Z-matrix of the N, CA and C atoms (Angstrom, degrees):
N
C 1 1.463
C 2 1.524 1 105.67
N 3 1.370 2 116.95 1 130.55
C 4 1.392 3 125.07 2 175.59
C 5 1.552 4 112.83 3 -65.20
N 6 1.284 5 121.28 4 130.11
C 7 1.557 6 120.86 5 -177.06
C 8 1.482 7 109.25 6 -67.29
N 9 1.374 8 119.70 7 -16.02
C 10 1.485 9 117.20 8 178.21
C 11 1.562 10 113.15 9 -98.44
N 12 1.335 11 114.24 10 1.93
C 13 1.461 12 119.18 11 175.77
C 14 1.510 13 111.57 12 -60.72
N 15 1.337 14 118.73 13 153.43
C 16 1.519 15 118.69 14 179.35
C 17 1.624 16 106.97 15 -75.00
N 18 1.268 17 109.53 16 158.67
C 19 1.493 18 116.01 17 178.65
C 20 1.551 19 109.01 18 -69.36
N 21 1.328 20 121.60 19 149.30
C 22 1.429 21 124.23 20 172.03
C 23 1.519 22 110.33 21 -62.30
N 24 1.262 23 119.07 22 146.41
C 25 1.534 24 119.13 23 -175.95
C 26 1.540 25 113.58 24 -60.51
N 27 1.295 26 120.99 25 -29.53
C 28 1.487 27 117.69 26 177.07
C 29 1.520 28 111.41 27 -71.03
N 30 1.334 29 117.96 28 -31.39
C 31 1.431 30 122.66 29 178.75
C 32 1.607 31 108.68 30 -71.96
N 33 1.302 32 116.46 31 -36.27
C 34 1.464 33 121.81 32 -176.37
C 35 1.540 34 106.49 33 -63.97
N 36 1.343 35 116.83 34 -39.68
C 37 1.444 36 120.45 35 -179.15
C 38 1.566 37 111.34 36 -67.60
N 39 1.303 38 116.72 37 -39.26
C 40 1.453 39 121.42 38 176.85
C 41 1.545 40 108.56 39 -64.99
N 42 1.272 41 119.25 40 -45.06
C 43 1.410 42 122.80 41 -179.48
C 44 1.583 43 111.08 42 -61.84
N 45 1.278 44 116.73 43 -45.41
C 46 1.418 45 120.51 44 177.84
C 47 1.561 46 111.43 45 -56.69
N 48 1.366 47 114.20 46 -48.20
C 49 1.460 48 117.48 47 -178.11
C 50 1.553 49 108.78 48 -62.18
N 51 1.302 50 117.08 49 -42.04
C 52 1.453 51 120.00 50 179.10
C 53 1.553 52 115.25 51 -64.44
N 54 1.326 53 116.12 52 -32.48
C 55 1.449 54 119.83 53 173.71
C 56 1.491 55 109.71 54 -71.15
N 57 1.308 56 120.77 55 -42.68
C 58 1.446 57 123.58 56 176.36
C 59 1.542 58 111.96 57 -57.85
N 60 1.318 59 113.55 58 -44.73
C 61 1.517 60 117.60 59 -179.54
C 62 1.501 61 107.48 60 -64.75
N 63 1.242 62 124.79 61 -41.43
C 64 1.467 63 128.16 62 178.79
C 65 1.540 64 112.70 63 -59.48
N 66 1.361 65 112.52 64 -43.40
C 67 1.427 66 116.60 65 175.88
C 68 1.449 67 114.30 66 -65.81
N 69 1.286 68 122.92 67 -32.40
C 70 1.488 69 127.70 68 -179.70
C 71 1.522 70 104.01 69 -71.46
N 72 1.274 71 121.47 70 -26.13
C 73 1.488 72 121.05 71 -169.13
C 74 1.530 73 105.47 72 -94.04
N 75 1.324 74 122.15 73 -11.46
C 76 1.487 75 124.71 74 178.48
C 77 1.491 76 108.07 75 -70.69
N 78 1.404 77 118.10 76 130.57
C 79 1.439 78 122.47 77 -179.49
C 80 1.548 79 112.32 78 -58.40
N 81 1.364 80 117.75 79 142.48
C 82 1.417 81 119.08 80 166.88
C 83 1.456 82 109.81 81 -95.00
N 84 1.250 83 118.44 82 119.20
C 85 1.504 84 120.75 83 -172.81
C 86 1.485 85 108.92 84 -80.99
N 87 1.347 86 114.63 85 152.08
C 88 1.473 87 122.46 86 166.13
C 89 1.487 88 112.41 87 70.99
N 90 1.355 89 121.45 88 40.09
C 91 1.484 90 121.30 89 174.99
C 92 1.509 91 108.67 90 -101.06
N 93 1.318 92 110.36 91 158.48
C 94 1.512 93 122.63 92 174.04
C 95 1.430 94 111.28 93 -112.65
N 96 1.341 95 119.66 94 127.82
C 97 1.432 96 121.99 95 -178.87
C 98 1.642 97 102.89 96 -113.38
N 99 1.316 98 111.26 97 129.84
C 100 1.535 99 119.22 98 177.89
C 101 1.473 100 110.53 99 -128.31
N 102 1.333 101 113.88 100 115.60
C 103 1.440 102 119.60 101 178.14
C 104 1.513 103 112.84 102 -178.28
N 105 1.371 104 117.82 103 -168.29
C 106 1.435 105 122.42 104 -176.70
C 107 1.475 106 107.06 105 -110.60
N 108 1.389 107 112.47 106 148.33
C 109 1.489 108 118.58 107 173.72
C 110 1.519 109 111.81 108 -70.30
N 111 1.295 110 116.15 109 141.33
C 112 1.419 111 119.22 110 178.02
C 113 1.556 112 111.11 111 -121.37
N 114 1.379 113 114.32 112 -9.68
C 115 1.438 114 116.89 113 176.22
C 116 1.507 115 107.81 114 -156.23
N 117 1.341 116 114.14 115 137.27
C 118 1.447 117 122.71 116 178.01
C 119 1.536 118 110.30 117 -121.16
N 120 1.336 119 119.11 118 133.15
C 121 1.435 120 118.61 119 -179.38
C 122 1.544 121 107.58 120 -147.80
N 123 1.359 122 113.34 121 128.11
C 124 1.468 123 121.34 122 178.38
C 125 1.495 124 107.37 123 -134.47
N 126 1.303 125 118.67 124 138.40
C 127 1.501 126 118.20 125 -178.58
C 128 1.554 127 114.28 126 -74.45
N 129 1.308 128 115.42 127 -22.73
C 130 1.488 129 119.00 128 -177.39
C 131 1.513 130 107.09 129 -136.85
N 132 1.358 131 117.56 130 172.83
C 133 1.419 132 123.61 131 -178.87
C 134 1.560 133 111.79 132 -63.12
N 135 1.351 134 113.66 133 -31.90
C 136 1.431 135 120.40 134 178.49
C 137 1.463 136 111.77 135 -124.13
N 138 1.301 137 116.51 136 165.62
C 139 1.448 138 121.89 137 177.19
C 140 1.490 139 115.26 138 104.14
N 141 1.333 140 119.91 139 -172.45
C 142 1.406 141 119.87 140 -179.65
C 143 1.500 142 115.72 141 -65.55
N 144 1.336 143 120.28 142 163.45
C 145 1.387 144 120.60 143 178.91
C 146 1.516 145 109.04 144 -151.70
N 147 1.339 146 114.80 145 165.52
C 148 1.565 147 119.85 146 178.00
C 149 1.477 148 109.50 147 -106.44
N 150 1.373 149 109.94 148 138.09
C 151 1.443 150 117.39 149 -178.51
C 152 1.567 151 103.35 150 -122.36
N 153 1.393 152 111.40 151 134.84
C 154 1.523 153 112.76 152 169.94
C 155 1.519 154 106.30 153 -101.88
N 156 1.318 155 114.34 154 127.71
C 157 1.498 156 117.18 155 -178.81
C 158 1.510 157 106.10 156 -115.85
N 159 1.339 158 114.51 157 133.67
C 160 1.462 159 122.68 158 170.05
C 161 1.505 160 107.05 159 -88.20
N 162 1.311 161 118.91 160 107.09
C 163 1.489 162 118.95 161 -165.17
C 164 1.521 163 110.75 162 -146.65
N 165 1.312 164 108.30 163 165.58
C 166 1.510 165 118.37 164 169.58
C 167 1.513 166 105.43 165 -97.01
N 168 1.305 167 114.86 166 148.84
C 169 1.502 168 120.88 167 179.33
C 170 1.493 169 108.37 168 -108.43
N 171 1.332 170 114.79 169 126.83
C 172 1.529 171 119.54 170 173.32
C 173 1.557 172 104.98 171 -102.77
N 174 1.294 173 118.41 172 119.55
C 175 1.410 174 126.38 173 -179.65
C 176 1.572 175 108.10 174 -77.47
N 177 1.282 176 113.72 175 175.28
C 178 1.473 177 120.37 176 177.41
C 179 1.485 178 113.31 177 -56.08
N 180 1.357 179 114.28 178 -40.35
C 181 1.484 180 115.66 179 -178.62
C 182 1.492 181 112.56 180 -81.13
N 183 1.374 182 118.37 181 4.72
C 184 1.463 183 119.96 182 -178.03
C 185 1.546 184 116.57 183 88.64
N 186 1.322 185 113.25 184 5.32
C 187 1.453 186 117.83 185 -179.89
C 188 1.515 187 111.45 186 -75.77
N 189 1.303 188 115.41 187 139.49
C 190 1.459 189 122.75 188 -178.56
C 191 1.550 190 105.88 189 -97.92
N 192 1.379 191 113.61 190 125.37
C 193 1.446 192 116.99 191 178.31
C 194 1.599 193 107.46 192 -96.42
N 195 1.364 194 113.43 193 -178.19
C 196 1.470 195 117.59 194 178.82
C 197 1.592 196 109.55 195 -65.77
N 198 1.356 197 115.48 196 166.07
C 199 1.405 198 121.06 197 176.96
C 200 1.554 199 106.71 198 -70.67
N 201 1.345 200 117.49 199 136.06
C 202 1.462 201 120.10 200 -177.30
C 203 1.489 202 106.71 201 -138.75
N 204 1.326 203 114.17 202 161.57
C 205 1.476 204 122.08 203 171.95
C 206 1.494 205 104.59 204 -99.55
N 207 1.395 206 115.81 205 121.66
C 208 1.390 207 121.57 206 -173.14
C 209 1.478 208 111.34 207 -128.32
N 210 1.340 209 119.91 208 129.10
C 211 1.383 210 127.99 209 -176.69
C 212 1.616 211 105.51 210 -87.98
N 213 1.329 212 111.72 211 136.66
C 214 1.458 213 117.88 212 -179.19
C 215 1.558 214 107.74 213 -140.43
N 216 1.335 215 117.66 214 124.29
C 217 1.506 216 121.52 215 175.51
C 218 1.531 217 105.03 216 -92.95
N 219 1.330 218 113.71 217 126.16
C 220 1.441 219 123.83 218 -175.68
C 221 1.494 220 111.32 219 -113.24
N 222 1.242 221 120.08 220 148.06
C 223 1.522 222 124.12 221 173.12
C 224 1.535 223 104.39 222 -72.76
N 225 1.352 224 117.21 223 165.08
C 226 1.418 225 123.27 224 -174.22
C 227 1.542 226 116.65 225 -50.58
N 228 1.352 227 111.44 226 -48.91
C 229 1.523 228 113.89 227 -176.06
C 230 1.554 229 107.09 228 -67.20
N 231 1.332 230 120.90 229 -41.73
C 232 1.491 231 116.54 230 178.23
C 233 1.447 232 114.65 231 -66.73
N 234 1.347 233 115.53 232 -36.95
C 235 1.460 234 119.03 233 178.30
C 236 1.545 235 111.17 234 -60.29
N 237 1.329 236 116.94 235 -43.09
C 238 1.422 237 120.65 236 175.76
C 239 1.477 238 115.39 237 -59.85
N 240 1.353 239 118.05 238 -40.33
C 241 1.418 240 126.14 239 173.62
C 242 1.568 241 110.76 240 -63.01
N 243 1.280 242 114.91 241 -39.07
C 244 1.509 243 121.61 242 -178.16
C 245 1.506 244 107.95 243 -70.58
N 246 1.384 245 116.66 244 -37.74
C 247 1.479 246 119.74 245 175.68
C 248 1.606 247 113.90 246 -62.13
N 249 1.245 248 109.42 247 -45.87
C 250 1.502 249 118.54 248 172.55
C 251 1.497 250 113.52 249 -53.99
N 252 1.356 251 114.71 250 -50.77
C 253 1.447 252 122.90 251 179.98
C 254 1.571 253 111.74 252 -60.46
N 255 1.251 254 111.44 253 -39.99
C 256 1.508 255 120.40 254 176.91
C 257 1.564 256 109.96 255 -55.38
N 258 1.345 257 112.84 256 -54.27
C 259 1.437 258 119.44 257 -178.07
C 260 1.526 259 113.72 258 -63.15
N 261 1.302 260 116.13 259 -26.32
C 262 1.485 261 120.71 260 -178.10
C 263 1.568 262 109.52 261 -97.32
N 264 1.240 263 117.82 262 -0.85
C 265 1.491 264 121.37 263 -175.33
C 266 1.552 265 115.02 264 66.48
N 267 1.279 266 118.36 265 29.05
C 268 1.488 267 121.97 266 -174.51
C 269 1.559 268 105.10 267 -91.44
N 270 1.327 269 111.16 268 160.52
C 271 1.406 270 122.42 269 -177.10
C 272 1.558 271 109.59 270 -92.79
N 273 1.367 272 114.31 271 147.93
C 274 1.422 273 122.44 272 177.38
C 275 1.528 274 109.34 273 -106.32
N 276 1.333 275 114.34 274 145.99
C 277 1.476 276 120.14 275 171.97
C 278 1.601 277 105.78 276 -126.46
N 279 1.308 278 114.59 277 115.71
C 280 1.493 279 117.76 278 179.01
C 281 1.458 280 108.11 279 -133.60
N 282 1.418 281 107.71 280 139.85
C 283 1.478 282 117.39 281 179.55
C 284 1.491 283 109.33 282 -112.96
N 285 1.361 284 117.38 283 144.84
C 286 1.447 285 123.35 284 177.61
C 287 1.501 286 109.15 285 171.55
N 288 1.277 287 113.96 286 -161.65
C 289 1.425 288 122.33 287 -178.21
C 290 1.531 289 112.11 288 -102.10
N 291 1.381 290 115.67 289 126.17
C 292 1.463 291 118.15 290 -176.36
C 293 1.527 292 113.45 291 -97.90
N 294 1.316 293 114.51 292 129.05
C 295 1.442 294 116.31 293 -178.05
C 296 1.547 295 108.38 294 -130.87
N 297 1.331 296 118.51 295 145.98
C 298 1.423 297 122.75 296 173.14
C 299 1.598 298 106.94 297 -88.03
N 300 1.332 299 111.41 298 129.77
C 301 1.520 300 119.91 299 -179.96
C 302 1.536 301 107.83 300 -118.21
N 303 1.302 302 119.64 301 83.48
C 304 1.493 303 118.27 302 -176.99
C 305 1.480 304 112.50 303 68.99
N 306 1.320 305 117.73 304 -107.72
C 307 1.415 306 124.35 305 -175.58
C 308 1.506 307 114.57 306 -98.45
N 309 1.361 308 119.18 307 -1.40
C 310 1.389 309 122.75 308 -173.59
C 311 1.542 310 111.62 309 -138.76
N 312 1.331 311 113.75 310 165.88
C 313 1.533 312 116.52 311 -179.38
C 314 1.538 313 107.95 312 -108.51
N 315 1.278 314 115.97 313 149.71
C 316 1.494 315 121.47 314 179.00
C 317 1.520 316 110.06 315 -137.04
N 318 1.327 317 113.59 316 132.62
C 319 1.472 318 122.85 317 177.11
C 320 1.495 319 106.35 318 -93.76
N 321 1.378 320 117.12 319 123.75
C 322 1.434 321 122.63 320 -177.72
C 323 1.504 322 110.16 321 -124.61
N 324 1.307 323 114.54 322 171.31
C 325 1.537 324 119.60 323 175.52
C 326 1.522 325 106.16 324 50.76
N 327 1.284 326 117.88 325 59.46
C 328 1.494 327 123.30 326 179.97
C 329 1.539 328 110.51 327 -65.67
N 330 1.343 329 113.19 328 126.20
C 331 1.488 330 117.61 329 179.26
C 332 1.542 331 112.33 330 -108.14
N 333 1.339 332 115.35 331 -15.63
C 334 1.435 333 116.19 332 -177.33
C 335 1.561 334 107.94 333 -159.08
N 336 1.379 335 115.72 334 139.03
C 337 1.487 336 120.10 335 178.42
C 338 1.473 337 105.67 336 -140.21
N 339 1.349 338 113.72 337 132.78
C 340 1.439 339 116.53 338 177.25
C 341 1.539 340 110.89 339 -150.85
N 342 1.293 341 115.72 340 151.01
C 343 1.473 342 123.70 341 177.15
C 344 1.497 343 107.76 342 -104.09
N 345 1.376 344 117.33 343 122.37
C 346 1.455 345 121.07 344 -174.86
C 347 1.584 346 110.25 345 -95.30
């Protein structure tokens, strides 16, 4: 087979699907997540912890996406504030990069965290 020959049609289909999947996994930078925590998890009594937030996502252009469950790893101070907000039923506002990780979303490279 000549290395310059076109790909067979069935392979083109597989390559397109793979490219779409990779694009979906690429983080969307600079999004704002606004919602309430629905799950708190920390490995030890102190230190960072993971918060699952049921939230709306505001993109860079201000577009609002559908409500999603988003996993966020927070430093100890922010995790403590998120725990207090959870107990009080308060809303969180977190900014960072949103990425799809298999079946869930994750907010990484946190640039701002606030309790509303």
